[in-house]
C-alpha positions as CSV (number, residue, x, y, z in Angstrom):
1,X,-23.5,-8.7,7.8
2,X,-25.0,-5.2,7.4
3,X,-27.3,-5.8,10.4
4,X,-24.5,-6.9,12.7
5,X,-22.3,-4.1,11.5
6,X,-24.9,-1.5,12.4
7,X,-25.4,-3.1,15.9
8,X,-21.6,-3.0,16.6
9,X,-21.4,0.6,15.5
10,X,-24.4,1.5,17.7
11,X,-22.9,-0.1,20.7
12,X,-19.5,1.6,20.1
13,X,-21.2,5.0,19.8
14,X,-23.3,4.5,22.9
15,X,-20.2,3.4,24.9
16,X,-18.3,6.5,23.8
17,X,-21.3,8.6,24.9
18,X,-21.3,7.0,28.3
19,X,-17.6,7.3,28.8
20,X,-17.8,11.0,27.9
21,X,-19.3,11.5,31.4
22,X,-16.0,10.7,33.1
23,X,-14.7,13.4,35.4
24,X,-11.8,15.3,33.8
25,X,-8.5,15.2,35.7
26,X,-8.2,18.2,37.9
27,X,-11.8,19.3,37.3
28,X,-13.3,21.1,40.3
29,X,-16.9,20.2,40.7
30,X,-17.2,22.8,43.4
31,X,-15.2,26.0,42.8
32,X,-12.9,26.7,45.7
33,X,-13.4,23.3,47.2
34,X,-11.5,20.0,46.8
35,X,-13.3,16.6,46.6
36,X,-11.4,13.6,48.0
37,X,-12.6,10.1,47.1
38,X,-11.2,6.8,48.4
39,X,-11.5,3.4,46.7
40,X,-9.7,1.1,44.4
41,X,-9.0,0.7,40.7
42,X,-6.5,-0.6,38.2
43,X,-3.3,1.4,37.9
44,X,-1.2,2.0,34.7
45,X,0.5,-1.3,35.2
46,X,-2.7,-3.2,35.2
47,X,-2.8,-4.0,38.9
48,X,-5.8,-3.5,41.1
49,X,-4.7,-1.3,44.0
50,X,-6.0,1.0,46.7
51,X,-6.2,4.6,45.6
52,X,-7.8,8.0,46.1
53,X,-8.9,10.8,43.8
54,X,-8.5,14.5,44.3
55,X,-10.8,16.4,42.0
56,X,-10.6,13.5,39.6
57,X,-6.8,13.0,39.7
58,X,-5.9,9.4,40.8
59,X,-3.3,8.9,43.5
60,X,-2.1,5.4,44.2
61,X,-1.8,4.1,47.8
62,X,1.4,1.9,48.1
63,X,0.9,-1.7,49.2
64,X,-2.9,-1.4,49.4
65,X,-5.7,-3.7,48.2
66,X,-8.5,-1.2,48.7
67,X,-9.4,2.0,50.6
68,X,-12.6,2.5,52.6
69,X,-12.7,6.0,54.1
70,X,-11.0,9.3,53.8
71,X,-10.6,12.5,55.8
72,X,-8.4,15.6,55.7
73,X,-6.9,17.5,58.6
74,X,-4.5,20.4,58.5
75,X,-3.8,19.6,54.8
76,X,-2.8,16.0,55.5
77,X,-4.8,13.2,53.9
78,X,-5.8,10.2,56.1
79,X,-7.2,7.0,54.5
80,X,-8.3,3.7,56.0
81,X,-8.3,0.4,54.2
82,X,-6.7,-3.0,53.7
83,X,-3.1,-3.8,52.8
84,X,-1.9,-6.1,50.0
85,X,-1.5,-8.7,52.8
86,X,-5.2,-8.3,53.7
87,X,-4.6,-6.8,57.1
88,X,-6.0,-3.5,58.4
89,X,-4.0,-0.4,57.7
90,X,-4.2,3.4,57.1
91,X,-2.3,5.9,55.1
92,X,-1.1,9.5,55.8
93,X,-0.3,11.3,52.6
94,X,0.2,7.9,50.9
95,X,2.6,6.5,53.5
96,X,1.1,3.2,54.9
97,X,0.9,2.3,58.5
98,X,-0.1,-1.3,59.4
99,X,-2.4,-2.0,62.3
100,X,-2.2,-4.9,64.7
101,X,-4.7,-7.7,64.3
102,X,-4.4,-10.5,61.8
103,X,-6.9,-10.8,58.9
104,X,-8.5,-7.4,59.6
105,X,-9.9,-4.5,57.7
106,X,-10.0,-0.8,58.6
107,X,-13.4,0.5,57.7
108,X,-13.5,4.2,58.9
109,X,-11.1,6.9,60.0
110,X,-11.3,10.1,62.0
111,X,-8.8,12.6,63.3
112,X,-9.4,14.7,66.4
113,X,-6.8,17.1,67.6
114,X,-3.5,15.1,67.2
115,X,-5.1,11.7,67.5
116,X,-5.9,9.2,64.7
117,X,-8.9,6.9,65.2
118,X,-9.6,3.9,63.0
119,X,-12.6,1.5,63.3
120,X,-12.6,-2.0,61.9
121,X,-12.2,-5.7,62.8
122,X,-9.8,-8.6,62.7
123,X,-10.0,-12.4,63.1
124,X,-10.9,-12.2,66.8
125,X,-13.7,-9.6,66.7
126,X,-14.4,-5.9,66.3
127,X,-12.0,-3.2,67.5
128,X,-10.7,0.3,66.9
129,X,-7.2,1.7,66.9
130,X,-6.0,4.9,68.5
131,X,-2.7,6.1,67.1
132,X,-2.0,2.5,66.0
133,X,-2.9,0.8,69.3
134,X,-5.7,-1.7,69.1
135,X,-8.6,-1.5,71.5
136,X,-10.9,-4.6,71.4
137,X,-14.6,-4.1,71.4
138,X,-15.5,-7.8,71.3
139,X,-13.4,-10.9,71.7
140,X,-14.2,-14.3,70.0
141,X,-17.5,-13.1,68.7
142,X,-19.0,-12.4,65.3
143,X,-18.8,-8.6,65.3
144,X,-17.6,-5.8,63.1
145,X,-17.1,-2.1,63.5
146,X,-17.8,0.0,60.4
147,X,-18.0,3.6,61.6
148,X,-16.2,6.0,64.0
149,X,-16.6,9.6,65.0
150,X,-15.5,11.9,67.8
151,X,-17.9,14.2,69.6
152,X,-17.0,17.8,70.2
153,X,-16.2,16.9,73.9
154,X,-13.6,14.3,72.7
155,X,-15.8,11.2,73.3
156,X,-15.2,8.5,70.7
157,X,-18.2,6.6,69.2
158,X,-17.9,3.4,67.1
159,X,-20.8,1.9,65.2
160,X,-21.3,-1.7,64.0
161,X,-22.9,-4.9,65.1
162,X,-22.4,-8.0,67.2
163,X,-24.1,-11.4,67.4
164,X,-25.8,-12.0,70.7
165,X,-26.2,-15.4,72.4
166,X,-29.5,-15.9,70.5
167,X,-27.7,-15.5,67.2
168,X,-29.3,-12.2,66.3
169,X,-27.2,-9.6,64.6
170,X,-27.6,-6.5,66.9
171,X,-26.9,-3.0,65.6
172,X,-25.0,-1.1,68.3
173,X,-22.5,1.6,69.2
174,X,-19.6,1.7,71.6
175,X,-18.6,4.8,73.5
176,X,-14.8,5.1,74.2
177,X,-14.5,1.4,73.7
178,X,-15.8,0.3,77.1
179,X,-19.6,0.9,76.9
180,X,-21.9,-0.7,74.3
181,X,-25.4,0.4,73.6
182,X,-27.8,-1.8,71.6
183,X,-29.9,0.0,69.1
184,X,-33.6,-1.0,68.6
185,X,-34.7,-3.3,65.8
186,X,-38.1,-4.6,64.7
187,X,-39.4,-7.6,66.6
188,X,-37.4,-10.6,65.6
189,X,-35.2,-8.6,63.2
190,X,-31.5,-7.9,62.9
191,X,-29.6,-4.8,61.9
192,X,-26.2,-3.2,61.4
193,X,-24.7,0.3,61.7
194,X,-22.6,1.5,58.8
195,X,-22.0,5.2,59.5
196,X,-22.0,7.9,62.2
197,X,-22.8,11.6,61.9
198,X,-23.1,14.4,64.5
199,X,-25.5,17.3,64.5
200,X,-23.7,20.4,65.8
201,X,-20.9,18.2,66.9
202,X,-23.0,16.7,69.7
203,X,-26.1,14.6,68.9
204,X,-25.2,11.3,67.4
205,X,-27.0,9.8,64.3
206,X,-26.3,6.3,63.1
207,X,-27.1,5.1,59.6
208,X,-27.6,1.5,58.4
209,X,-30.4,-1.0,58.0
210,X,-32.7,-3.4,59.8
211,X,-34.7,-6.5,58.9
212,X,-38.4,-5.7,58.9
213,X,-41.2,-8.2,58.4
214,X,-43.3,-8.0,55.3
215,X,-46.3,-10.0,54.0
216,X,-44.6,-11.0,50.7
217,X,-40.9,-11.3,51.2
218,X,-40.6,-12.3,54.9
219,X,-37.9,-10.2,56.4
220,X,-37.2,-7.2,54.2
221,X,-33.9,-5.2,54.5
222,X,-34.9,-1.7,55.3
223,X,-32.7,1.4,55.4
224,X,-32.8,3.1,58.7
225,X,-31.2,5.7,61.0
226,X,-31.1,6.1,64.7
227,X,-31.0,9.5,66.5
228,X,-29.1,8.3,69.6
229,X,-31.4,5.3,70.3
230,X,-34.6,6.3,68.5
231,X,-35.0,4.5,65.1
232,X,-36.5,5.8,61.9
233,X,-37.2,3.4,59.1
234,X,-36.8,4.9,55.6
235,X,-39.3,4.2,52.8
236,X,-38.6,1.5,50.2
237,X,-39.9,3.4,47.1
238,X,-42.4,0.6,46.3
239,X,-44.3,-2.5,47.4
240,X,-42.4,-5.4,48.9
241,X,-43.8,-7.4,46.0
242,X,-41.5,-5.3,43.8
243,X,-38.7,-4.2,46.2
244,X,-36.7,-6.8,48.0
245,X,-35.2,-4.2,50.3
246,X,-33.0,-1.2,50.8
247,X,-29.7,-0.5,52.6
248,X,-28.4,2.8,54.0
249,X,-24.6,2.9,53.7
250,X,-23.8,6.5,54.8
251,X,-25.4,9.3,56.8
252,X,-24.5,13.0,56.9
253,X,-26.1,16.1,58.6
254,X,-26.5,19.5,57.0
255,X,-28.0,21.9,59.4
256,X,-31.3,20.3,60.4
257,X,-31.4,18.0,57.3
258,X,-30.6,14.3,57.5
259,X,-29.2,12.6,54.4
260,X,-28.8,8.8,54.0
261,X,-27.2,7.4,50.9
262,X,-27.5,3.8,49.7
263,X,-29.5,1.6,47.3
264,X,-32.6,-0.4,46.9
265,X,-32.8,-3.9,45.6
266,X,-35.8,-4.9,43.4
267,X,-36.9,-8.2,42.1
268,X,-37.1,-7.2,38.5
269,X,-39.9,-7.6,35.9
270,X,-40.8,-11.1,34.9
271,X,-41.1,-11.6,31.1
272,X,-39.1,-8.5,30.3
273,X,-36.5,-8.8,27.6
274,X,-33.0,-8.0,28.8
275,X,-31.8,-7.4,32.3
276,X,-34.0,-6.0,35.1
277,X,-33.9,-5.8,38.9
278,X,-30.8,-5.5,41.1
279,X,-29.4,-2.5,42.9
280,X,-30.5,1.1,42.2
281,X,-28.5,4.1,43.6
282,X,-30.5,6.6,45.7
283,X,-30.4,8.8,48.8
284,X,-33.0,9.9,51.3
285,X,-33.3,13.5,52.5
286,X,-35.4,13.8,55.7
287,X,-37.0,10.5,54.7
288,X,-37.8,11.5,51.1
289,X,-36.3,9.3,48.3
290,X,-34.1,10.9,45.6
291,X,-33.0,8.6,42.8
292,X,-29.5,9.1,41.3
293,X,-28.7,8.8,37.7
294,X,-28.3,5.1,36.8
295,X,-25.4,3.4,35.1
296,X,-25.9,1.0,32.3
297,X,-28.4,-1.7,33.2
298,X,-27.1,-5.2,33.9
299,X,-28.5,-8.3,35.7
300,X,-27.1,-6.9,38.9
301,X,-28.6,-3.5,38.7
302,X,-27.6,0.1,37.8
303,X,-25.3,1.1,40.7
304,X,-25.0,1.7,44.5
305,X,-24.2,4.7,46.6
306,X,-21.7,4.4,49.5
307,X,-21.0,7.9,50.8
308,X,-22.6,11.3,50.8
309,X,-21.6,14.8,51.8
310,X,-23.2,18.2,51.4
311,X,-21.4,21.5,50.5
312,X,-23.7,24.5,50.8
313,X,-26.5,23.6,48.2
314,X,-24.4,20.9,46.4
315,X,-25.0,17.2,47.1
316,X,-22.1,14.9,46.4
317,X,-22.4,11.1,46.4
318,X,-19.9,8.4,45.6
319,X,-20.3,4.7,44.7
320,X,-20.3,2.4,41.8
321,X,-22.3,2.2,38.5
322,X,-21.9,-0.3,35.7
323,X,-20.7,1.0,32.4
324,X,-20.6,-2.1,30.2
325,X,-23.5,-4.5,29.5
326,X,-21.6,-7.2,27.5
327,X,-23.3,-10.5,28.3
328,X,-25.3,-8.6,31.0
329,X,-22.4,-8.8,33.4
330,X,-21.8,-6.1,36.0
331,X,-18.5,-4.4,35.4
332,X,-18.9,-1.7,38.2
333,X,-16.9,1.4,37.9
334,X,-16.1,4.1,40.6
335,X,-18.2,7.1,40.2
336,X,-19.4,10.4,41.7
337,X,-22.9,11.9,41.5
338,X,-22.9,15.7,41.6
339,X,-26.4,17.0,42.3
340,X,-27.7,13.7,40.9
341,X,-25.6,13.7,37.7
342,X,-23.4,10.6,37.2
343,X,-19.7,11.1,36.4
344,X,-17.2,8.2,36.2
345,X,-13.8,8.5,37.8
346,X,-11.8,6.4,35.4
347,X,-10.5,7.4,32.1
348,X,-9.5,4.6,29.8
349,X,-6.5,6.7,28.5
350,X,-4.9,6.1,31.9
351,X,-5.3,2.3,31.8
352,X,-3.5,-0.3,29.7
353,X,-5.5,-0.7,26.4
354,X,-5.3,-4.5,26.6
355,X,-7.0,-4.7,30.0
356,X,-10.5,-5.9,29.2
357,X,-12.0,-5.1,32.6
358,X,-10.2,-1.7,33.0
359,X,-13.3,0.0,34.3
360,X,-13.7,-2.3,37.3
361,X,-13.2,-0.1,40.4
362,X,-15.0,1.2,43.5
363,X,-15.5,4.5,45.3
364,X,-16.2,4.1,49.1
365,X,-15.2,7.2,51.0
366,X,-15.8,10.9,50.4
367,X,-14.5,14.1,52.0
368,X,-15.0,17.7,50.8
369,X,-12.4,20.2,51.9
């Protein structure tokens, strides 16, 4: 009995230490700046809902299943996501607006002058919405739009993928909804665009991944970005005998520096006791890998990064990281990395005590005001 008692106490103390890294409500990570994060988590009633955090304070989004992206314009908060009916929608200051197209999801949002642009997809293909009006990019084709941005001249760019007649997944972007440009991939490979960034409001950069041949693993997912149509593959941080692949989820530009956030997926160590392998959060700066503080290790890894923004010298990344290793399951929790240091967004005091999986949540979108 004494041995098991010591183990239980040790686990309890370790869990408390981990939870102490939660961001305090109202804590300003960057003095004078506000950090907005969109995602989903349980509310005080025990329901999983779309939400967003402002400097760690949770705000619920009515009628929402999850939120994917966030931006702020003239003090108003704009968020894209999916409604409780699993259709595309967006919110302005917590008021929901449903978007036409059944079975869809809104993946990204941008505001330019007085216009609201949302990228996403629905049952019939990829699309974007301008002020609530749907503009189809593909019809009756496997295709999704994940990113949207407006150039300083007012041109609208949407990034995603479509499946061509040879059944390859082709990364691409659309300009103003009527002109598609395919982005290069390795011979015989596929790819997808997940995010768009602009250098000086003009030159377009697209972040995502491609499938690249390797001697050990066949086609290896490889994080990549495109400067207009010129592709740069990002390093894997190891051999393909150890690393299954890597995905770039977000891209941002700071001056001349190019940042891509995402994760790598490694096979794990054979013969090792306990969990190994899975996703590991990281970002690339000008092609150099920077690891982010890991969450508690489970069979599924230690976390993943989904968005990144830079404020002066501060690097802010959001995503998920496990905080519970009971039975080695992956209970991922919304988190923010501030200059590489991990902070969880959820505080158990705000969640019903009898909810066993209270920490399950995601952080997908980031904006710094």
